[in-house]
N, C-alpha and C positions, 0 to 999 in steps of 0.2 A: 504493500500500500504506500510505502514511503520511498522516495528517491534515495539511492545509496549515497550520493554525494552530499545531499542535504543532511542525511543522518550523520555523516562524518563531521560536517560543520557543527551540528548540534552536540556531538560528542566532545568536540574541542571546546565549545562554549560551556558545556557542563563541567569540564575539568577546571576551567577558570572560575566558574561560579562556586564550585566546592572549595577552592582555595580561599576565596574571599569570605565564604561562610565560616571557614575554620578560623580565620583571623578575627571575625566578629565574636565568635564564641569564646575566644581567649579573654575577652573583656567581660563575659558573663559565664564563668565556669559552672555555675549552678544549672545552666541550661545545656551543658555539654553532657548529654546522656543519650541513651538509646530510647527513642520514642517507639511505643508499641501499640498495636491495635487492641481492641477489647479481648481478642483471643490470645494476646501475647506475642503476635507476630511483629517483627521489626517493620517500621514504616520509614521510608526514606524522606529526606528533606524535600526533594523535588522529583516529580515524575515527568517524563518527556516522551516523544515518539520512540526513543530507544527502548522503553519498557514494553512497547507493543509493536515492535517492528515487523513481526510476522502477522499482524492483524489483518484479517480479510473481512470486509464489511458484510458481504453476502453470507459467508460461512459463520461468522461470529455474531452478527446482529440480525440482519434482515429487517423486515418491516414488522411492526406490531401486528399481532393476530396471525402471523405466519411463522412457519418453521425457520429457525429453531426456538422461537418464542422468547428470546432474550429480552425483547423490548415490551413484552406483555402478551396476554392471551386474547385480548380484544383489539379490534382494529383501531378504535379511537378511545379506548380506555375510559377515563372518567369524564371526558367530554360527552360521551354517549350516556353513561350511567355511573353514578357514584358507587363505591363499594358498599356492601351491606354493613350497616352499623349494628352488629349483633352483640348485645350486652349479655354477659354470662351471669346468671342469677339462679338462686334456689337455696332455700333454708327452711328449717322447721317443718311445718305441715304444708300440704298441698294448698290449703286456703291462703296461708301467708305468702307463699311463692306466687300464687295466682294474682294477689294484689300487687306484688312487685312487677310482674309482667305487664299488667295493665298500666301501671305507672310509667314503665319504660316506653311502652307504645305511645302513651300520651305525650311523652317528652321527645318523641321523634325517632326512637329506635326502630329500625326497619327489619329486624330479625330477632327471634328469641333463641336463647342458648341455655339449656337446662343443666344445672349442677345437681347431682344426686348425692345423698349422704353415703358414708362408707359402707354401712350394711347393704344398701341397695347395690352398690358397685361390686360387692363380692357375693351377691345372690342370697342374702339372708333377709328374712322378714324381721320386722321390728321387735317381735317377741322372742327372737332367738337369743340364747345366753350370750353369744359373742357380740350382739348388737347393743348390749347394755351400756349406757352412757354415751353412745355415739349417734343415736337417732336424731336426725334433723340438724346435726351440728355443722357439717361442711357442705351441706346441700339438702335437697328436699327428700323426705322419706316416701318411697313409692312401694307399697306392698302388693297392690292389686289394681285391676282395671278401675275400681271405684276411686282410688286415689288419683289415677290419671284423668278420669272424668272431671274431678274437682280441679286439678291442676290447670286444665284448659277450658274451664267453664267460662263462657262468654267470649272466648277467643276463636274466631272462625278459622279453621285449619286450612281452608282453601284460599285464605288471604295472607297468611303469614308463612315465612320460612323458619323452620325450627331445627336447631342443632342440639343433639343430646350427647353429652360427654359420658358415654357408657361403653364398656369394652367386653368383659367376659360374658355378661348376660345381655348383650346388645340386642340379640334377636327377640328376647322377651319384651324389652321396653319398646322396640319398634312395633311388635305385634300389638301392644297396648295402645300405641299411638294410632295405628291403623284402625283398631276397634273403636276408639273414641271418634275418629273421623267418620266411620260408618254410622255411628249413632247421631252425628251431626248432619248426615246425608251427603257427606263428601266421599267420593270414590277414591280408592287407593291410588289410582293413576293420576290423580290431581295433586297429590301431596308433594311438597318440596321441602328439602332439608337434608340433614346429614346425621348419621350415627358415627361416633368415633371408631368403634369396632376394630381397634388396632391392638391386638394382644401381644405382639412381639415386643413393643416398647414397654409393656407392663412387666415382662420378664427382665427387660434391660434396666428400667429406671424407676418404675412407679409402684409396682407390687400388687395391684388389684386384679390378680389373675385367679382363676378357679381351676380350670381343666388343664390336662397336659397338652403339649404342643400339637400333636396330631389331631385329636378331636377338636381342639380350638380352631385349627386351620380348616377343618371340615365345616364347622359352624359358620365360619366367615364365607367360605365359597358357597354354602347353601344360601346365605343371604344374597350374595352376588347374583346367583341364578334366579332366585325368587323375585328379587326386585327388578331384574332386567325384563321380566315378563309382566309382573303385576304392579310394581311401583316404579315406573321407568324414569320419573323425574327426581328420584331420591338418590343422593350420594351415599353409596353403600359402605364407604370407609373413609375415614380421615386419618391418613397415615401421618403419625405425629412425631415431629422433631421437637415439639415444645418441651415435652418432659425430659427428653434427652439433654436439651440445653439447660433446663432447670437443675438437672443432676450434676451439671458442671462441665459439659462438653464445650469444645471450641466451635466456632461457626462452621468450619470445614467438616468437623466430626458430625455436627447436627445434620448437614446436608448428606454426607456420605452414609451414615448409619440409617437415616430415614429412607433414603432411596434404596438402600440395600434391603430394608424391610419391604419396601414397595415391590422390589423384584421378587421377593419370596412370595408375596401375595399373588402376583401375576402368574408365577410358575405354578402355584397351587391351584389356581383357577383353571389354567390350561390343562394341567394334569387331570382335573375333574371333568374335562371335556368341554369347557366353555371356550368360545371363540374370542380372541383378544379384542376385537372391535365391538363385541356385544356388551362387554362389561367395562373395559378400560375408560371409555368416556365419562363414566360415573365415579371414577376414583378421584379423591381429592386429598389434599395435604394440609398439614397444620404446623406452622412454624412460630418460633419465638422472635420477638423483636427486642434486642438489647440496646445499650446506650451508645455504642460506637456507630454513629449514624452512617458513615461511609462504608464501613465493613458490612453492615447489615444490608444496605442497598445492594452491594455487590453480591452478597450471599443469596438473596432472593433471585437475582438475575442468573447467577450460576446454577442454582437449583433448576430453574426452568429450562435452561439450555441443556443441562446434563440429562434431565429426564426425557426431553424430546429426542435426544440422540439414542438413549437406551431403548425407548419404545420403537424407534424406527430401525435401528441397526441390530439390536439384540432380539427383539420380539416381532419384527417385521409387520408392525401395525400399518394399516392402510388409511384408516380414518384419521384425519387431521386432529379430531377431538381427542383421540387416544393419546396423542403426543403432547397435548397442551396441559401443562401442569397448573391446575387451579389450586389456590391455597387460601386458607383462613389464617389470620395472624392474631396472636394475643401478646400484649406487652409483657415484659419480663417480670414475673412475680418475684424471682430471686434477686432482682436488682433493687427492690423496694426496701426501705429502712424503717425500723420502728422509731429511730431517732429523727427528730424534726420531720414528721410525716408530710408536712406541706411541701417539702422538697420533692416528694414523689410526683407531684403534679408536673414539675418541670421534666423529670425523667420520662414520664409517660408521654409528654408532648414530643420529646426527641424521638421516642420509639414509634409514636404515631407517624411522624414525618418519615421515618425509615421504612415503615410498612407501606405507606402510600407511594413514596418515591420508588419503592421496590416493586410496586404493581400488585398489591394484594387484592383478593376478591371480596373478602369480608374481614372485619376487625373488631376485636374486643379490647377495650382499654381498661386496665386495672384502676382501682380507686386508691386514693391517697392513704387510706387507713387499713389496707389489706395485709400489711405486715403485722397488724395488731389484732384484727378481727374481721368478720364479714362486713362488707361496706354498708354504711348508712345510706339513706335516700339522698341526702345532700352530697355525699361523696360520689355516689354513682352518677348523679346528675352532672357534676363537674367533669367526670371521666367521659361521659357522653358528649358534653359540650366541647371537650377537647377535639373530638373527631369532627364535630360540626363546624368549629372555627377553622380547622385545617381545610375542610371541604369547601367552605364558602368565603373565607377571608384571606387565605394564605397565597393564593394564586398558583400553587404547585400542580393543581389539577388541569390547568389550562393547556398544557402540552404533554405529549406522551413521552415517558422515559427521558426526562430533562437532563439527566447526568450522562446519557450516552455520548461516547466520544471523549469523555474526560480521560486523560492518560492514566490517572490514578484509578478511577472506577473500572476501566477496562482491564488494567493490569491486575487489580484486586479480584475482579470477576474470574479472570483466567486462573489466578492462584487458587482460589477456593474450589473452582471446578476441578483442577488438576489434583489437589489434595484429596478432595472427596472421591474422585475416581480411583485414586490409589487405595483408599480404604475399601471401596467396593471390590477392587481386584483382589485384595488380601482376603476379604470375606468369601469371595468365590473360591479361592484356593483352600480355605478352611472347610468348604462344603456348604456354604450358604449361610444366611442370617441365623436360622434356627440352630445350626451346629456351632456357629461362632458365639451365640448366646450361651449354649450349654457348656462350651469350653471356657467361658468367662472372658473371651478376648475383648468384646465390645465394652463390657463393664470395666475391665482393667484400664482400657484407654481413657474412658470417661473419668474414672477415679484419679488417674495420673494428672489429667488436665485440671480437675477440680482442686486437687492438692496444690498444684502449682499456683493456681489463681488465689487460693486462700493464703498461701505463704506470702504472696505479693501484697495482699491487704495487710497482713500482720506486720510486715516489714515496712509498710507505708511506701513501697515502690508503686503501689496502686492506691490512689486516693479515692475514698468514698466520702463525699461531703456530708458532714454531720455525724459520721460514724467513727472514722479514724483520724479525721482532721476537721477543723472549724466546728468543734463541739460547743454546745451551750448548756447551761443548767436548764432543765426542763421539768415542768410539773407532770404528774401522771396524767395520761390522756383521759378525757371525759367524753361522754356521749357515745361510747362504742356500742355497736349492736351485739347483744347477747341473746342466745337462744335459750328459751325457758326449758329447764330440765323436765318439765311435765309433758313435753312433746312425746317422749317415749311411752309414757303411761297412756296418753290419749290414743296413740297408734295401736297399742296392745288392745285397748277397749274396742277399737274399730275392727280389729281382726276377729275378736270374739263375736261381735255383732255380724260381721260378714259371713263367718262360717256357720252361724246359726240360721241365717236366712237364705243362703244359696242352696242349690240342688246338689248336695254332696255326692249323690250317686253318679250324677252326670260328671261332676268334677273328677271322680275316681276313674270313670270310664275314659275321659279325655287324657288323663295322666297315663293310663295303661297304654293307650294308643301311641302316646309320645314315647313311652319306654320302648315299645316295639320298633318304632321308627329309628330311635337311637341305636338299638341293637342291630338293625339292618342297615341298608344303604340309601333309604329314602331321604328326600329333602325334608328336614325337620321343621321348617318354617310354617307350613300349613297346620301341622299338629300343635305347635306352640300357639298359634293364633286361635285354634279351636279351644285350647285349654284356657287361654286368657279370657275368651268371650263368656265362659261359664264361671268366671271369677276364681279360677285357680290362682293361688298367690305366687309371687315371684319365688319365694323360698321353696314352695312345693314343686314348682317346675324345675328349678335348678337342682333340687335334691334328686329328682329322677335322673337328670343328666350326670350328677355326681356319682350316683349308684352305678351307672353304665360306664362312664368315661374315667372315673377316678379323679384324683386331684393332683395338681402340679406340685412337685417338690423342688424348691429353689436350691440350686447347687451352692455350696459354700465357696465364695471367691476369696482367695488368700492373696 
């Protein structure tokens, strides 16, 4: 792309520039240090065409909405349609969460995102012994279709897009959502939204798994197949790098490990007999946005380009939609501090800019008080307003991929893509993502990166404002949202009432049918849906699958 003679001239000029820079730094020795990205990678003083001298516009960039999708998956991006402002919420009972959803919609949120409590995430009803003290704490408690009906009461499911952060029992919660829609008169083929449904990252970084790897992958591919026919507008998986980054990975690791998981899901679906272009257009991804604005923008661009190449070259996808990496972004929860929590508003603003400049399709912005508790209404409104101000006042939505062509951004995009691809190659050599997880390779890489990051904070090589520098005396925070401990008792009472009034013979019959499907090779989704409709509980359904599939035992990583 660049003339060799001109590159030679630039190189000569750069040598002179670096000499002058060195002289200036002699006067300011405190600035004579190695500057690093948020992932700890060295950042040079100046980037020039020498850093991207092999750059080919058509191969590396192309046009927005076209392969390799570096510049975005839509032709005119936010000039045509803003990203979905999908605020993540859920706590206590279905009634309380329903009120929060209605409030968010009134404030201009264009999509709902459901947070479930820990017992729900691991397939236990609220009356299970292991649920004690956890009901409704970090999300809403959903034990049966009755709770799901309450959760979406007054919210027309043909008018909203809903994302559900649920993994091991994803099929059960999706079935409940479909059943609620039917009761509203909304056909399944009209539903829009996403289930996270990404079990591999649970084994890697988060821990809300239930079943062993093989049956878990079967459940995921059953959902792919079922939705491709019956719920075609639904995104059947949100392959998550978010939690990998929250566990301490670098930006390149986030991309590499997430796309490696994506490859594993694609391979499992093809092995199950599905055609790549039947399910791949409904795959979606979920990434983190951290504080290093430029590295994060480059990360999103690199992920899009790398996935397009994987789908085209490795899996021979023909449909352009199969190659287009669509992703949701959440701002970085691990970057928030309990100290001086108002500083988190600025952090979230930077992360919002990174996500939008990187071309996200939807975005959740964390609230200022989330390092302390679930967010209050005031805090969540500020978080939503952050997105709205960026959308309507910043001007960054006026043109597509405004950083394209920046020497630094293009060099950084190349670096992250190359490092991520090196991880994918290593994982392939180990036998794929599931084998690399079982061997502890991915977990070890993340742990090493997290340890290095924490050491830099403790040594003050990395400054976190308000935490390890610029501290002030602070009073204890006031007005935090606390979940009433009586929520668990209320849910137990509801379960007693539910089981007393439902047709228990029909429930047992549907559970027996599900057991037979699990023991055979039938798609389990229709059987889960039938059980849900007669008010079998989440715990009863997952217990049937536990009995057949067993439970995953985490390897000890040393």
